C-alpha positions as CSV (number, residue, x, y, z in Angstrom):
1,M,0.9,-1.3,-50.1
2,A,1.8,2.2,-51.3
3,R,2.9,4.6,-48.6
4,K,1.4,8.1,-48.6
5,R,2.6,11.4,-47.3
6,S,0.7,13.1,-44.5
7,K,-0.7,16.5,-45.5
8,I,-0.1,17.7,-41.9
9,S,3.3,16.4,-40.8
10,G,4.7,15.4,-44.1
11,A,5.6,11.9,-42.7
12,R,5.0,8.9,-44.8
13,Y,2.6,6.2,-43.6
14,S,0.8,3.1,-44.8
15,E,-2.9,3.7,-45.6
16,P,-5.0,1.9,-43.0
17,P,-7.5,-0.7,-44.3
18,R,-11.0,0.5,-45.3
19,L,-14.0,-1.3,-44.0
20,R,-15.5,-3.4,-46.8
21,R,-19.1,-2.7,-47.9
22,G,-21.6,-5.3,-47.0
23,T,-20.0,-6.3,-43.7
24,P,-22.3,-6.6,-40.7
25,P,-22.8,-3.2,-39.0
26,L,-21.1,-2.5,-35.8
27,S,-23.3,-2.1,-32.7
28,S,-24.2,1.2,-31.1
29,W,-21.2,1.3,-28.8
30,S,-19.5,4.7,-29.2
31,C,-16.1,3.1,-29.0
32,K,-16.9,0.9,-32.0
33,K,-17.9,3.9,-34.0
34,I,-14.7,5.6,-33.1
35,M,-12.7,2.5,-34.3
36,K,-14.7,2.5,-37.5
37,L,-13.9,6.2,-38.2
38,R,-10.3,5.8,-37.3
39,A,-10.0,2.7,-39.5
40,T,-11.3,4.6,-42.6
41,S,-9.4,7.8,-41.9
42,Q,-6.8,8.9,-44.4
43,I,-5.0,11.3,-42.1
44,F,-5.0,9.7,-38.7
45,P,-4.1,6.0,-39.0
46,D,-4.6,4.0,-35.9
47,P,-1.4,2.1,-34.9
48,Y,-3.4,-0.4,-32.9
49,L,-5.3,-1.7,-36.0
50,P,-3.5,-3.9,-38.6
51,K,-2.0,-1.9,-41.5
52,R,-2.4,-4.9,-43.9
53,G,-5.4,-7.2,-44.4
54,T,-9.0,-7.0,-45.4
55,G,-11.8,-5.0,-44.0
56,A,-13.3,-8.1,-42.4
57,R,-10.0,-8.6,-40.6
58,T,-10.3,-5.1,-39.3
59,I,-13.8,-5.7,-37.9
60,R,-12.7,-8.9,-36.2
61,V,-9.8,-7.1,-34.5
62,A,-12.0,-4.2,-33.5
63,N,-14.7,-6.5,-32.0
64,H,-12.0,-8.4,-30.1
65,L,-10.5,-5.3,-28.6
66,I,-14.0,-4.1,-27.5
67,T,-15.3,-7.4,-26.1
68,S,-12.0,-8.1,-24.2
69,A,-12.0,-4.6,-22.7
70,A,-13.2,-4.1,-19.1
71,L,-16.1,-1.8,-20.0
72,S,-18.2,-2.9,-17.1
73,S,-17.7,-4.8,-13.8
74,P,-19.2,-8.3,-13.5
75,P,-22.2,-8.6,-11.2
76,L,-21.3,-9.0,-7.5
77,K,-22.0,-12.2,-5.7
78,K,-23.9,-12.1,-2.4
79,G,-21.7,-10.7,0.3
80,E,-19.1,-9.2,-2.0
81,T,-18.2,-5.5,-1.7
82,G,-16.7,-4.9,-5.2
83,G,-13.4,-5.5,-6.9
84,F,-11.9,-2.1,-6.1
85,N,-11.4,-1.0,-2.5
86,F,-10.4,2.6,-2.1
87,F,-8.8,1.9,1.4
88,T,-6.9,-1.3,0.7
89,A,-5.8,-0.7,-2.9
90,P,-2.1,0.1,-3.6
91,P,-1.3,3.8,-4.3
92,F,-0.9,3.3,-8.1
93,Q,-4.3,1.7,-8.4
94,R,-5.9,4.6,-6.4
95,E,-4.2,7.1,-8.8
96,M,-5.5,5.2,-11.8
97,Q,-9.0,5.1,-10.3
98,A,-8.9,8.8,-9.7
99,G,-7.6,9.4,-13.2
100,F,-10.4,7.8,-15.2
101,T,-13.4,8.4,-13.0
102,S,-15.5,11.5,-12.5
103,H,-15.7,13.5,-9.3
104,R,-19.1,12.0,-8.7
105,R,-17.9,8.5,-9.0
106,S,-14.8,9.2,-6.8
107,A,-17.1,10.6,-4.1
108,F,-19.3,7.5,-4.4
109,M,-16.3,5.1,-4.1
110,L,-15.1,7.0,-1.1
111,A,-18.5,6.9,0.6
112,F,-18.8,3.2,-0.3
113,A,-15.4,2.5,1.2
114,F,-16.2,4.4,4.4
115,A,-19.4,2.2,4.8
116,L,-17.4,-1.0,4.2
117,T,-19.1,-4.1,5.4
118,L,-17.3,-6.0,8.2
119,V,-16.7,-9.6,7.4
120,T,-17.8,-11.2,10.7
121,A,-20.1,-14.1,9.6
122,S,-19.1,-17.6,10.9
123,A,-16.3,-16.1,13.0
124,S,-15.6,-16.1,16.7
125,A,-15.9,-12.9,18.7
126,Q,-12.2,-12.5,19.0
127,S,-11.5,-12.8,15.3
128,S,-14.5,-10.5,14.6
129,V,-13.0,-7.7,16.8
130,S,-9.6,-8.2,15.2
131,R,-11.0,-7.8,11.7
132,E,-12.9,-4.7,12.8
133,Y,-9.8,-2.9,14.0
134,Q,-7.8,-4.0,11.0
135,L,-10.3,-1.9,9.0
136,K,-10.2,0.9,11.5
137,A,-6.4,1.0,11.2
138,V,-6.8,1.6,7.5
139,F,-9.4,4.3,8.2
140,L,-6.9,6.1,10.3
141,L,-4.5,6.0,7.4
142,R,-7.1,7.5,5.0
143,L,-8.0,10.2,7.6
144,A,-4.4,11.3,7.5
145,Q,-4.4,11.4,3.7
146,F,-7.7,13.5,3.7
147,T,-6.7,16.0,6.4
148,Q,-4.6,19.1,6.1
149,W,-2.6,20.4,9.1
150,P,-1.2,23.9,9.5
151,N,2.5,24.2,9.0
152,E,3.2,25.1,12.6
153,A,1.9,21.6,13.6
154,F,5.2,20.2,12.4
155,D,8.7,20.9,13.7
156,R,10.4,20.5,10.4
157,P,9.3,20.2,6.7
158,E,10.3,16.5,6.8
159,S,8.6,15.7,10.1
160,P,6.3,12.7,9.9
161,I,2.6,12.6,10.7
162,V,2.2,10.9,14.0
163,I,-0.8,8.7,14.7
164,C,-1.2,7.9,18.4
165,V,-3.3,5.5,20.4
166,L,-4.1,6.6,24.0
167,G,-5.1,4.0,26.5
168,E,-5.8,0.4,25.5
169,N,-4.4,-0.6,22.1
170,P,-7.1,-2.6,20.3
171,F,-5.1,-2.6,17.0
172,G,-2.2,-4.8,17.9
173,D,0.2,-4.7,14.9
174,A,-2.6,-3.8,12.5
175,L,-1.9,-0.1,12.6
176,D,1.9,-0.5,12.0
177,A,1.0,-2.8,9.1
178,A,-1.4,-0.3,7.6
179,L,1.1,2.6,7.7
180,R,4.0,0.7,6.4
181,G,5.3,2.2,3.2
182,E,2.4,4.8,3.0
183,T,2.7,8.6,2.9
184,A,0.3,11.5,3.3
185,H,1.0,14.9,1.8
186,G,4.6,13.9,1.1
187,R,5.2,12.9,4.7
188,T,5.8,9.5,6.2
189,L,3.4,8.0,8.8
190,V,4.4,6.8,12.3
191,A,2.3,4.9,14.8
192,R,2.9,5.6,18.5
193,L,1.4,4.5,21.8
194,V,1.0,7.2,24.5
195,R,0.2,6.7,28.1
196,S,-1.0,10.1,29.2
197,P,-2.9,13.1,27.7
198,D,0.3,15.2,28.0
199,Q,2.2,12.9,25.7
200,A,-0.5,13.3,23.1
201,R,0.5,16.9,22.5
202,S,3.0,15.8,19.8
203,C,0.4,13.7,17.9
204,H,-1.4,14.7,14.8
205,I,-4.1,12.0,15.0
206,L,-5.1,10.6,18.4
207,F,-7.2,7.5,18.7
208,L,-8.9,7.5,22.2
209,G,-9.3,4.1,23.8
210,G,-11.5,3.5,26.8
211,A,-11.2,6.2,29.4
212,G,-13.2,7.6,32.3
213,P,-14.6,11.1,32.7
214,R,-11.5,12.4,34.5
215,V,-9.2,11.3,31.7
216,A,-11.6,12.8,29.1
217,K,-11.3,16.2,30.8
218,E,-7.5,15.9,30.9
219,I,-7.5,15.2,27.2
220,A,-9.6,18.2,26.4
221,A,-7.3,20.4,28.5
222,A,-4.1,19.0,27.0
223,L,-5.2,19.4,23.4
224,A,-6.7,22.9,23.7
225,G,-5.3,25.1,21.0
226,R,-3.5,22.2,19.2
227,S,-4.2,20.8,15.8
228,V,-4.9,17.2,16.7
229,L,-7.5,15.1,14.9
230,T,-9.1,13.2,17.7
231,V,-10.8,9.9,16.8
232,R,-12.8,7.5,19.0
233,D,-15.3,4.7,19.0
234,S,-18.8,5.7,19.7
235,E,-18.9,3.5,22.8
236,G,-15.3,4.1,23.8
237,L,-15.6,7.3,25.9
238,P,-18.4,9.1,27.9
239,S,-20.8,11.0,25.7
240,A,-19.6,14.2,27.5
241,Y,-16.4,14.1,25.4
242,E,-16.9,14.7,21.7
243,A,-14.0,13.8,19.4
244,I,-13.7,15.3,16.0
245,V,-14.2,11.9,14.3
246,N,-16.4,9.2,15.7
247,F,-16.4,5.6,14.5
248,L,-20.0,4.3,14.4
249,T,-20.6,0.5,14.0
250,E,-24.1,-0.1,12.9
251,Q,-25.3,-3.5,11.5
252,N,-21.7,-4.6,10.9
253,R,-20.8,-1.4,9.0
254,I,-18.3,1.3,10.0
255,K,-19.5,4.8,9.4
256,L,-18.1,8.2,10.4
257,R,-19.5,11.1,12.3
258,I,-17.5,14.3,12.0
259,N,-17.8,17.4,14.2
260,L,-17.0,20.1,11.7
261,T,-17.0,22.8,14.4
262,S,-14.3,21.0,16.4
263,A,-12.2,20.5,13.3
264,T,-12.4,24.2,12.4
265,T,-11.4,25.1,16.0
266,A,-8.4,22.8,15.7
267,R,-7.5,24.5,12.4
268,L,-7.8,21.3,10.5
269,V,-9.0,21.3,6.8
270,L,-10.9,18.2,5.9
271,D,-11.3,17.1,2.3
272,P,-14.8,17.7,0.9
273,R,-14.9,14.1,-0.3
274,L,-14.4,13.0,3.3
275,L,-17.2,15.2,4.5
276,R,-19.6,13.9,1.8
277,A,-18.9,10.3,2.9
278,A,-19.6,11.0,6.6
279,E,-22.4,12.3,8.8
280,V,-21.4,15.9,9.6
281,V,-22.5,17.6,12.7
282,S,-21.9,21.2,13.9
283,E,-22.0,21.9,17.6
């Protein structure tokens, strides 16, 4: 096949094959039309299509590329939550997901992940609770990645983000496993158990286990004026104490309730996608 010279770059190239007249028309998919245009172009040869062969060969290759591409997800089976999980996917998959989806789809995926269904069917009560807090451990990781702290909340530029658990530790080793190898805003993540509200002053995220009214008042006094994202279970503390983020478990689903006024008072900036995925209250 004769090699031609490009009118734009001057480089020589082999003319791509033309589609033969009388071949079956391609369907209405826009990607097929693009392939047809690129296959007949004299200036922009497509390196992914064969440079030698007949027009029928070109159509077969184009159809194969299209039908083998993941243009749509297969239908979900009953009880499935989808192939991509925003919370449990590796970082490179989350970057790819953010790269080819729109802002609306990203917000939907985040909202879907925050309403993740708990897998508790045919399980004992102990294993059900364990699975619940495995998911909540991943939620704490994502909260760290969707929250901005002021610079004065860290002693040094390389200081880690400290996620603390006060009181009973329902996570076991799940929190350490969720944070292992992860970062947020260029900082490493560290899990720590604290025994008193005064020890929580050095935390950036504080999960509150079961505590009485007296301890709740001590927590409020110890964290006054500090940029600490407090998180609790809806049934974990008395209703008199309002954390910034509340985990709500309704019909085997974990949802978030965020007190935006408390977050602003603590000088915390929450990602808008996080707010769209949660129930926001201002008190």
